[in-house]
VOMI-898183 format. One record per residue: x, y, z of N, C-alpha, C in turn. Coordinates in pm, whole numbers, plus 50000, padded with zeros to 5 digits. Layout:
BEGIN
R  n_c1  n_c2  n_c3 ca_c1 ca_c2 ca_c3  c_c1  c_c2  c_c3
R     X     Y     Z     X     Y     Z     X     Y     Z
...
END
This chain:
BEGIN
R  n_c1  n_c2  n_c3 ca_c1 ca_c2 ca_c3  c_c1  c_c2  c_c3
R 44746 54373 49043 44661 54375 49161 44733 54308 49276
R 44733 54369 49393 44804 54317 49507 44715 54231 49593
R 44779 54126 49653 44707 54035 49741 44706 54094 49882
R 44598 54068 49954 44585 54120 50090 44635 54023 50196
R 44662 53898 50159 44707 53800 50257 44819 53713 50198
R 44904 53663 50287 45018 53578 50247 45001 53440 50309
R 45065 53345 50248 45066 53210 50305 45138 53210 50439
R 45107 53116 50527 45175 53111 50658 45325 53092 50641
R 45399 53155 50729 45545 53144 50727 45590 53079 50856
R 45716 53027 50860 45764 52961 50983 45760 53054 51104
R 45771 52992 51221 45760 53066 51346 45872 53168 51361
R 45994 53135 51319 46110 53223 51337 46140 53302 51210
R 46037 53339 51138 46053 53415 51014 45971 53543 51021
R 46005 53637 50933 45931 53763 50926 45938 53814 50783
R 45834 53895 50749 45833 53956 50617 45922 54080 50617
R 46010 54095 50522 46098 54212 50521 46023 54343 50499
R 45906 54339 50435 45828 54461 50408 45684 54435 50447
R 45643 54493 50559 45508 54468 50611 45409 54579 50578
R 45453 54683 50507 45365 54796 50477 45298 54785 50341
R 45362 54712 50250 45303 54698 50117 45267 54553 50092
R 45174 54530 50008 45131 54394 49976 45224 54328 49876
R 45185 54211 49837 45263 54134 49739 45169 54080 49634
R 45218 54064 49514 45129 54028 49403 45079 53885 49412
R 45147 53798 49485 45103 53659 49502 45098 53627 49651
R 45041 53510 49680 45032 53467 49820 45165 53416 49874
R 45260 53385 49783 45393 53337 49827 45481 53457 49858
R 45455 53520 49969 45530 53639 50007 45672 53600 50051
R 45773 53677 50013 45909 53647 50058 45923 53674 50208
R 46013 53596 50269 46037 53615 50412 46182 53586 50443
R 46226 53630 50559 46363 53605 50606 46357 53543 50744
R 46466 53472 50778 46473 53411 50911 46520 53514 51013
R 46482 53493 51136 46517 53586 51243 46667 53582 51271
R 46715 53675 51351 46855 53682 51388 46894 53559 51471
R 47008 53503 51442 47055 53385 51513 47008 53255 51454
R 46936 53262 51342 46885 53143 51274 46955 53132 51139
R 46996 53013 51095 47061 52998 50965 46980 53061 50852
R 47048 53106 50749 46988 53179 50639 46877 53100 50573
R 46777 53170 50526 46661 53106 50465 46697 53036 50334
R 46808 53076 50271 46847 53013 50145 46872 52864 50162
R 46923 52822 50279 46946 52680 50307 46861 52629 50422
R 46773 52714 50474 46692 52680 50590 46550 52731 50568
R 46477 52665 50479 46344 52712 50439 46247 52718 50556
R 46263 52632 50654 46171 52628 50768 46219 52714 50885
R 46332 52787 50867 46386 52874 50971 46404 52800 51104
R 46466 52684 51096 46491 52606 51216 46604 52670 51296
R 46602 52651 51428 46711 52702 51510 46837 52620 51483
R 46955 52667 51525 47080 52596 51492 47081 52449 51530
R 47027 52413 51647 47029 52274 51689 46942 52188 51599
R 46818 52232 51575 46728 52154 51488 46783 52149 51345
R 46845 52258 51301 46902 52261 51166 47016 52159 51153
R 47102 52152 51255 47212 52056 51253 47161 51912 51257
R 47060 51887 51340 47004 51753 51347 46942 51712 51214
R 46872 51807 51151 46812 51777 51021 46919 51749 50916
R 47029 51824 50922 47137 51808 50825 47198 51668 50833
R 47211 51614 50956 47272 51482 50975 47169 51370 50981
R 47045 51396 50945 46944 51292 50940 46868 51270 51069
R 46860 51374 51153 46788 51360 51279 46869 51287 51384
R 46799 51251 51493 46869 51183 51602 46921 51047 51558
R 46851 50980 51467 46898 50850 51418 47029 50865 51341
R 47038 50970 51260 47162 50993 51186 47278 51025 51277
R 47255 51111 51377 47361 51145 51473 47406 51021 51550
R 47308 50938 51590 47342 50815 51663 47424 50720 51576
R 47387 50710 51448 47462 50624 51357 47605 50672 51338
R 47625 50804 51324 47760 50859 51308 47842 50834 51434
R 47780 50856 51551 47851 50834 51677 47892 50687 51691
R 47803 50596 51655 47837 50453 51663 47950 50419 51567
R 47950 50480 51448 48057 50454 51351 48191 50503 51404
R 48192 50622 51467 48317 50675 51522 48369 50587 51635
R 48279 50549 51727 48321 50464 51839 48369 50329 51789
R 48297 50272 51691 48338 50143 51637 48473 50149 51569
R 48499 50257 51492 48629 50273 51427 48740 50288 51528
R 48714 50366 51635 48816 50383 51739 48847 50251 51808
R 48745 50172 51838 48768 50042 51901 48844 49949 51809
R 48814 49953 51678 48885 49869 51582 49033 49907 51574
R 49062 50037 51572 49200 50082 51568 49275 50043 51695
R 49210 50056 51810 49274 50014 51935 49301 49865 51937
R 49207 49787 51884 49226 49642 51879 49342 49605 51788
R 49350 49671 51671 49460 49641 51578 49594 49681 51638
R 49599 49793 51711 49725 49835 51773 49766 49736 51881
R 49668 49693 51960 49699 49597 52066 49748 49466 52006
R 49685 49423 51897 49726 49299 51832 49867 49312 51776
R 49899 49428 51715 50033 49450 51661 50137 49454 51772
R 50104 49517 51885 50198 49522 51997 50225 49385 52055
R 50120 49303 52065 50139 49168 52116 50227 49086 52023
R 50205 49106 51891 50287 49032 51794 50432 49077 51800
R 50452 49209 51816 50589 49261 51822 50661 49216 51948
R 50593 49222 52062 50656 49183 52188 50679 49033 52195
R 50596 48959 52122 50612 48814 52128 50710 48758 52028
R 50760 48844 51936 50854 48796 51835 50993 48783 51894
R 51074 48696 51832 51211 48674 51878 51307 48722 51771
R 51430 48756 51805 51527 48798 51705 51549 48688 51603
R 51569 48730 51476 51587 48633 51369 51719 48561 51382
R 51821 48634 51421 51954 48573 51431 52018 48614 51562
R 52021 48525 51655 52090 48552 51780 52230 48490 51779
R 52238 48372 51718 52367 48303 51715 52369 48217 51590
R 52462 48247 51500 52465 48175 51374 52488 48027 51392
R 52550 47989 51498 52579 47848 51519 52482 47782 51616
R 52385 47859 51667 52294 47806 51766 52165 47757 51703
R 52069 47725 51792 51944 47668 51746 51848 47774 51696
R 51874 47903 51723 51783 48008 51679 51772 48012 51528
R 51885 47997 51459 51884 47996 51313 51805 47879 51262
R 51822 47764 51324 51749 47645 51280 51600 47664 51298
R 51560 47722 51413 51418 47747 51436 51364 47846 51336
R 51442 47953 51312 51395 48054 51218 51388 47999 51076
R 51480 47913 51038 51483 47862 50902 51362 47775 50873
R 51303 47717 50976 51181 47640 50955 51062 47732 50934
R 51082 47861 50966 50979 47961 50943 51032 48065 50844
R 51090 48016 50739 51170 48101 50651 51090 48213 50589
R 50960 48200 50582 50881 48301 50513 50788 48375 50606
R 50806 48361 50736 50717 48430 50830 50750 48577 50835
R 50653 48656 50876 50678 48800 50886 50757 48828 51012
R 50813 48949 51019 50895 48983 51135 50812 49031 51253
R 50678 49023 51240 50592 49054 51353 50545 49196 51359
R 50598 49285 51279 50558 49425 51284 50467 49457 51168
R 50397 49569 51179 50310 49616 51074 50366 49746 51019
R 50338 49770 50892 50382 49895 50832 50489 49873 50729
R 50572 49977 50710 50670 49974 50602 50776 49867 50624
R 50805 49829 50750 50910 49731 50779 50859 49588 50776
R 50731 49571 50756 50673 49437 50769 50730 49338 50669
R 50749 49380 50544 50790 49290 50438 50934 49314 50394
R 51013 49385 50473 51152 49411 50435 51245 49306 50496
R 51351 49280 50425 51450 49186 50473 51525 49246 50592
R 51561 49161 50688 51636 49209 50804 51778 49247 50762
R 51825 49360 50813 51958 49407 50774 52068 49308 50813
R 52048 49235 50920 52148 49138 50962 52166 49025 50861
R 52066 49008 50772 52072 48899 50675 52134 48939 50542
R 52173 49064 50527 52229 49109 50400 52355 49033 50358
R 52446 48998 50450 52563 48920 50406 52528 48784 50347
R 52408 48733 50377 52368 48602 50327 52279 48612 50202
R 52256 48734 50154 52165 48754 50042 52230 48706 49912
R 52158 48619 49839 52209 48563 49714 52155 48639 49594
R 52023 48648 49585 51961 48716 49473 51816 48749 49509
R 51750 48819 49420 51610 48859 49439 51532 48827 49313
R 51418 48761 49329 51331 48725 49218 51203 48806 49231
R 51174 48890 49132 51056 48976 49137 50935 48905 49077
R 50820 48925 49141 50694 48876 49087 50645 48972 48979
R 50576 48919 48882 50520 49002 48775 50386 49058 48820
R 50345 49172 48760 50218 49234 48794 50231 49338 48903
R 50122 49412 48926 50122 49517 49028 50013 49497 49133
R 49965 49372 49147 49872 49336 49254 49736 49404 49236
R 49686 49408 49114 49553 49459 49085 49474 49351 49012
R 49345 49379 48989 49262 49280 48921 49306 49262 48776
R 49349 49369 48712 49392 49360 48573 49533 49303 48561
R 49615 49320 48662 49753 49271 48659 49791 49213 48794
R 49737 49096 48829 49769 49036 48960 49913 48986 48963
R 49964 48971 49084 50098 48915 49100 50100 48770 49051
R 50212 48730 48992 50232 48589 48959 50381 48561 48950
R 50417 48439 48983 50555 48393 48979 50574 48311 48852
R 50669 48348 48766 50690 48271 48643 50718 48125 48671
R 50669 48037 48583 50687 47894 48602 50832 47851 48581
R 50906 47926 48503 51044 47892 48475 51135 47934 48590
R 51224 47847 48629 51319 47879 48735 51414 47989 48687
R 51432 48096 48764 51518 48207 48720 51662 48162 48697
R 51728 48234 48608 51868 48204 48580 51951 48225 48706
R 52040 48134 48730 52123 48140 48850 52073 48053 48963
R 51945 48009 48952 51888 47923 49057 51859 47781 49007
R 51896 47751 48881 51863 47621 48825 51923 47506 48905
R 52045 47523 48955 52111 47416 49029 52069 47412 49176
R 52000 47515 49222 51964 47523 49363 51821 47481 49390
R 51732 47495 49290 51588 47476 49311 51539 47357 49229
R 51450 47278 49288 51384 47170 49216 51278 47231 49124
R 51285 47201 48996 51199 47269 48899 51051 47240 48923
R 51015 47115 48950 50873 47084 48969 50820 47146 49097
R 50905 47162 49199 50860 47230 49321 50840 47379 49295
R 50927 47435 49215 50911 47577 49180 50780 47599 49105
R 50746 47509 49017 50620 47522 48944 50500 47508 49038
R 50510 47420 49135 50403 47408 49235 50389 47537 49314
R 50502 47595 49352 50499 47722 49426 50437 47831 49340
R 50468 47833 49212 50410 47933 49123 50258 47920 49117
R 50209 47797 49114 50064 47775 49112 49998 47822 49242
R 50062 47794 49355 50007 47836 49483 50005 47989 49496
R 50109 48053 49448 50114 48200 49453 50005 48260 49365
R 49983 48200 49250 49879 48251 49160 49741 48243 49225
R 49715 48134 49296 49586 48121 49364 49571 48226 49474
R 49680 48254 49544 49674 48348 49657 49658 48492 49611
R 49698 48523 49489 49696 48662 49443 49577 48693 49352
R 49488 48599 49335 49370 48625 49252 49282 48732 49318
R 49233 48824 49236 49147 48932 49284 49005 48902 49239
R 48914 48894 49333 48776 48860 49301 48705 48975 49231
R 48597 48943 49164 48518 49047 49098 48455 49141 49199
R 48419 49088 49315 48358 49173 49418 48455 49283 49460
R 48582 49248 49477 48681 49348 49516 48697 49454 49407
R 48701 49410 49282 48712 49506 49172 48592 49597 49162
R 48471 49543 49178 48350 49625 49173 48343 49722 49291
R 48393 49678 49407 48392 49766 49525 48479 49889 49501
R 48599 49869 49447 48687 49982 49419 48626 50074 49315
R 48565 50017 49211 48501 50098 49106 48387 50181 49164
R 48308 50121 49254 48198 50195 49314 48248 50308 49403
R 48354 50282 49480 48409 50386 49568 48468 50501 49488
R 48523 50474 49373 48579 50582 49290 48472 50679 49244
R 48349 50632 49233 48238 50720 49193 48166 50780 49314
R 48150 50700 49421 48072 50747 49535 48157 50830 49632
R 48278 50786 49661 48364 50856 49757 48509 50836 49714
R 48556 50913 49618 48691 50893 49561 48805 50891 49662
R 48804 50975 49769 48920 50969 49862 48936 50834 49932
R 48828 50758 49945 48835 50630 50016 48883 50516 49926
R 48868 50531 49795 48902 50422 49703 49047 50378 49713
R 49147 50469 49707 49286 50422 49716 49321 50359 49850
R 49257 50404 49959 49283 50344 50090 49233 50201 50097
R 49112 50178 50045 49058 50042 50044 49138 49954 49950
R 49179 50009 49836 49260 49931 49741 49393 49890 49803
R 49456 49980 49878 49583 49947 49943 49561 49841 50052
R 49452 49853 50126 49421 49754 50230 49402 49617 50167
R 49335 49609 50052 49317 49481 49985 49450 49426 49934
R 49536 49513 49882 49666 49467 49833 49751 49411 49947
R 49749 49478 50062 49825 49429 50177 49771 49296 50227
R 49642 49276 50221 49584 49147 50259 49634 49037 50168
R 49639 49065 50037 49689 48964 49944 49838 48938 49967
R 49913 49044 50002 50056 49027 50030 50076 48935 50150
R 50000 48955 50256 50013 48869 50374 49968 48726 50343
R 49874 48714 50250 49829 48581 50210 49941 48508 50136
R 50012 48579 50048 50125 48519 49977 50234 48481 50076
R 50258 48567 50173 50358 48538 50275 50325 48411 50351
R 50199 48394 50384 50156 48275 50457 50166 48151 50368
R 50127 48164 50242 50135 48051 50149 50279 48006 50132
R 50371 48101 50118 50511 48067 50101 50568 47999 50226
R 50528 48047 50343 50574 47986 50467 50527 47842 50478
R 50398 47819 50450 50343 47684 50458 50405 47593 50353
R 50432 47648 50235 50492 47565 50129 50633 47524 50167
R 50710 47619 50221 50848 47588 50259 50853 47488 50375
R 50752 47491 50461 50750 47399 50574 50710 47257 50532
R 50628 47246 50427 50573 47115 50390 50640 47053 50269
R 50704 47132 50184 50763 47080 50062 50914 47106 50060
R 50985 47018 49991 51129 47037 49972 51150 47117 49844
R 51199 47237 49857 51218 47326 49743 51359 47320 49688
R 51457 47298 49775 51596 47310 49735 51655 47175 49695
R 51750 47183 49605 51818 47062 49557 51906 47002 49665
R 51975 47087 49740 52069 47040 49841 52003 47033 49978
R 52042 46933 50054 51998 46920 50193 52118 46954 50280
R 52102 47055 50363 52214 47105 50443 52188 47084 50592
R 52295 47097 50666 52284 47084 50811 52215 47207 50870
R 52156 47192 50987 52086 47305 51050 52179 47425 51070
R 52126 47543 51039 52203 47665 51052 52272 47708 50925
R 52270 47623 50821 52334 47657 50694 52238 47635 50576
R 52108 47650 50603 52007 47624 50501 51997 47736 50399
R 51935 47703 50287 51891 47803 50191 51750 47845 50229
R 51723 47973 50221 51596 48029 50270 51534 48117 50161
R 51404 48105 50147 51328 48189 50053 51233 48274 50133
R 51245 48406 50118 51165 48499 50199 51088 48594 50110
R 50959 48615 50143 50874 48706 50066 50894 48850 50112
R 50886 48942 50019 50895 49084 50053 50821 49167 49950
R 50785 49288 49989 50720 49381 49897 50732 49521 49955
R 50693 49621 49876 50697 49758 49923 50581 49783 50020
R 50582 49899 50084 50483 49929 50188 50342 49940 50132
R 50329 49967 50002 50197 49979 49939 50154 49852 49867
R 50239 49748 49874 50207 49617 49816 50177 49626 49667
R 50264 49694 49593 50251 49699 49448 50362 49623 49377
R 50479 49610 49442 50594 49541 49385 50639 49434 49483
R 50636 49307 49441 50668 49196 49530 50791 49121 49479
R 50856 49050 49570 50976 48976 49535 51000 48863 49634
R 51083 48768 49594 51134 48662 49682 51284 48682 49696
R 51332 48688 49819 51475 48698 49847 51529 48559 49880
R 51641 48524 49817 51708 48397 49843 51825 48424 49937
R 51828 48355 50050 51933 48371 50150 52008 48239 50166
R 52139 48247 50175 52224 48130 50192 52302 48147 50322
R 52259 48076 50427 52322 48090 50558 52451 48009 50571
R 52490 47943 50462 52621 47877 50462 52733 47976 50433
R 52697 48095 50389 52798 48197 50361 52854 48253 50492
R 52971 48309 50481 53034 48372 50596 53016 48524 50587
R 52998 48586 50701 52986 48732 50702 53115 48798 50652
R 53226 48730 50669 53354 48788 50629 53371 48792 50478
R 53288 48717 50405 53299 48714 50259 53218 48825 50193
R 53144 48902 50274 53061 49008 50215 53148 49119 50158
R 53109 49171 50042 53184 49279 49976 53084 49378 49918
R 53118 49507 49911 53028 49606 49853 52999 49577 49706
R 52889 49636 49658 52850 49619 49518 52948 49695 49429
R 52989 49630 49322 53079 49693 49225 53001 49715 49097
R 52950 49838 49078 52871 49869 48960 52954 49875 48833
R 53085 49874 48845 53169 49868 48725 53167 49729 48664
R 53133 49627 48744 53127 49491 48694 52984 49439 48684
R 52900 49478 48779 52762 49428 48784 52665 49543 48761
R 52572 49525 48668 52467 49624 48643 52341 49582 48718
R 52281 49675 48786 52160 49649 48863 52039 49701 48785
R 51937 49616 48771 51809 49657 48713 51709 49670 48828
R 51665 49791 48856 51580 49818 48972 51437 49842 48925
R 51344 49749 48949 51203 49772 48917 51145 49887 49001
R 51047 49953 48947 50986 50068 49013 50853 50026 49075
R 50830 50068 49198 50703 50039 49264 50601 50147 49233
R 50475 50121 49270 50369 50219 49245 50283 50181 49126
R 50177 50261 49106 50082 50235 48997 50058 50357 48910
R 50139 50460 48925 50123 50578 48841 49999 50658 48874
R 49961 50664 49001 49846 50743 49045 49893 50846 49147
R 49801 50935 49187 49835 51037 49285 49871 50976 49419
R 49798 50874 49461 49822 50812 49592 49935 50709 49587
R 49957 50646 49471 50062 50545 49456 50146 50576 49333
R 50229 50680 49338 50310 50717 49222 50424 50619 49199
R 50479 50626 49079 50598 50546 49050 50716 50602 49129
R 50793 50513 49194 50908 50556 49271 50997 50437 49304
R 51120 50469 49344 51215 50369 49392 51227 50386 49543
R 51205 50278 49616 51207 50283 49763 51349 50261 49813
R 51416 50369 49847 51554 50358 49894 51561 50305 50037
R 51448 50295 50105 51450 50238 50240 51468 50086 50237
R 51458 50025 50119 51480 49882 50106 51626 49851 50140
R 51652 49765 50240 51791 49737 50280 51878 49685 50165
R 51820 49608 50073 51899 49557 49962 51943 49670 49870
R 51854 49765 49843 51891 49878 49758 51990 49970 49829
R 51987 49971 49960 52082 50055 50033 52226 50005 50020
R 52242 49884 49968 52377 49836 49940 52446 49923 49835
R 52367 49991 49752 52426 50078 49650 52499 50197 49712
R 52466 50230 49837 52534 50342 49902 52681 50311 49931
R 52717 50183 49929 52855 50144 49959 52940 50129 49834
R 52888 50171 49719 52965 50162 49596 53070 50272 49591
R 53154 50268 49486 53260 50367 49471 53205 50506 49443
R 53080 50514 49396 53020 50644 49366 52984 50721 49493
R 52962 50652 49602 52927 50717 49727 52778 50729 49747
R 52737 50741 49872 52596 50748 49906 52530 50873 49850
R 52600 50987 49852 52541 51112 49806 52503 51106 49659
R 52592 51052 49577 52565 51043 49434 52448 50950 49405
R 52445 50834 49471 52339 50737 49447 52203 50792 49492
R 52199 50850 49611 52073 50905 49662 52026 51023 49579
R 52115 51102 49525 52076 51215 49441 52008 51167 49313
R 52063 51062 49252 52003 51008 49130 51864 50951 49159
R 51853 50873 49267 51724 50813 49300 51622 50920 49337
R 51664 51022 49412 51573 51130 49449 51525 51206 49325
R 51615 51231 49231 51577 51299 49107 51478 51215 49028
R 51503 51084 49022 51411 50995 48952 51273 50999 49017
R 51267 50990 49149 51137 50988 49217 51059 51117 49195
R 51127 51232 49199 51057 51359 49177 51000 51368 49036
R 51076 51321 48938 51028 51328 48800 50922 51221 48771
R 50938 51102 48832 50845 50992 48804 50707 51016 48864
R 50698 51100 48966 50567 51127 49027 50471 51194 48929
R 50526 51259 48827 50442 51330 48730 50389 51237 48620
R 50441 51117 48614 50402 51024 48508 50283 50941 48554
R 50177 50944 48476 50059 50863 48503 50068 50731 48427
R 49992 50633 48473 49996 50502 48410 49948 50509 48265
R 49851 50597 48237 49801 50610 48100 49907 50669 48007
R 50001 50746 48062 50105 50806 47978 50196 50700 47918
R 50208 50585 47983 50295 50480 47932 50240 50414 47808
R 50109 50431 47783 50045 50368 47667 50033 50463 47549
R 50075 50587 47567 50064 50686 47459 50192 50689 47378
R 50178 50673 47248 50296 50674 47161 50355 50813 47148
R 50267 50915 47148 50315 51050 47126 50360 51120 47254
R 50341 51056 47369 50379 51119 47495 50531 51109 47515
R 50591 51218 47559 50736 51223 47577 50775 51227 47724
R 50687 51180 47813 50716 51184 47957 50837 51097 47991
R 50844 50978 47931 50956 50890 47960 51087 50947 47908
R 51081 51014 47794 51202 51075 47740 51251 51188 47832
R 51158 51267 47883 51195 51373 47976 51252 51316 48105
R 51192 51206 48152 51243 51140 48272 51386 51090 48249
R 51408 51030 48134 51542 50979 48101 51644 51093 48096
R 51607 51202 48034 51700 51315 48024 51730 51377 48160
R 51627 51387 48245 51645 51444 48378 51740 51361 48462
R 51721 51227 48460 51806 51139 48539 51949 51138 48482
R 51960 51136 48350 52094 51137 48288 52169 51264 48324
R 52099 51377 48325 52163 51503 48360 52211 51501 48503
R 52132 51443 48594 52174 51434 48735 52293 51339 48751
R 52290 51228 48679 52395 51127 48693 52529 51176 48636
R 52521 51266 48539 52646 51315 48479 52711 51425 48564
END
């Protein structure tokens, strides 16, 4: 039996068949021309009202606009702050025998004033004075925070006071602690908005890196770390550094008593280099070797030549990007074996 009447329909809607009845009062209808489809627009709203409804009405649009304006102002403020810091910074080494070195040595762990990939890298002018590099353990996460071993590294026993080194290790550990709130925030973002999680995680890691840098600077200014007391301009210096994503950290030891004329290229026939890999084995932070690091670029001056060294590192980076962190815990996984074979084939 057919019904003689239908329920009311929206103003901008019409029944597709007006000559025959319908068995129920819920008669089908379509939206008029120029109106979004009824499948997603049950009330047949016009495009403007439909868009406003989609974004939560005028309040939603106003909130989005305020968020965009606020983000733009924040970015402008950060750029202005970075420019002021860059313009206000002074060269690290203007004259090895002048007062600039002495002034800089009192700020041995300060940043170079810039933001980005160059922020935590050693200055190229300081490479002739580079003694060694001490890597921090961990990858700057809640499960594996950075920490400096309490034991003085081999080769620095005669240069560093052991109890001061242990104090520095304690201070670094405090600076690199990751709170539960930070860990829960990243976990929540991975479920609610996955693309934002790695960006926030990197921002938190960089904050901790700058905190370690500040702690090291204050410690070097207030405590005596070195065994020897030297004249101004020939001090031993400890400088913090890390990769651009703040996953691999290190302390560089510089000896300004050295002469630039004593610098010599790396001889891999006598010295073997162990190069830690940065990254966390994820899509946004894959395992890789950062050849932009000035210390690693010293390998380009070996007898093998820059082309050979860069080819091996490039091959390693391409193959290592496919390895996930979970693959390292699997006994039956052969990803590391394939990586080893690929690099060996390139090196041969």
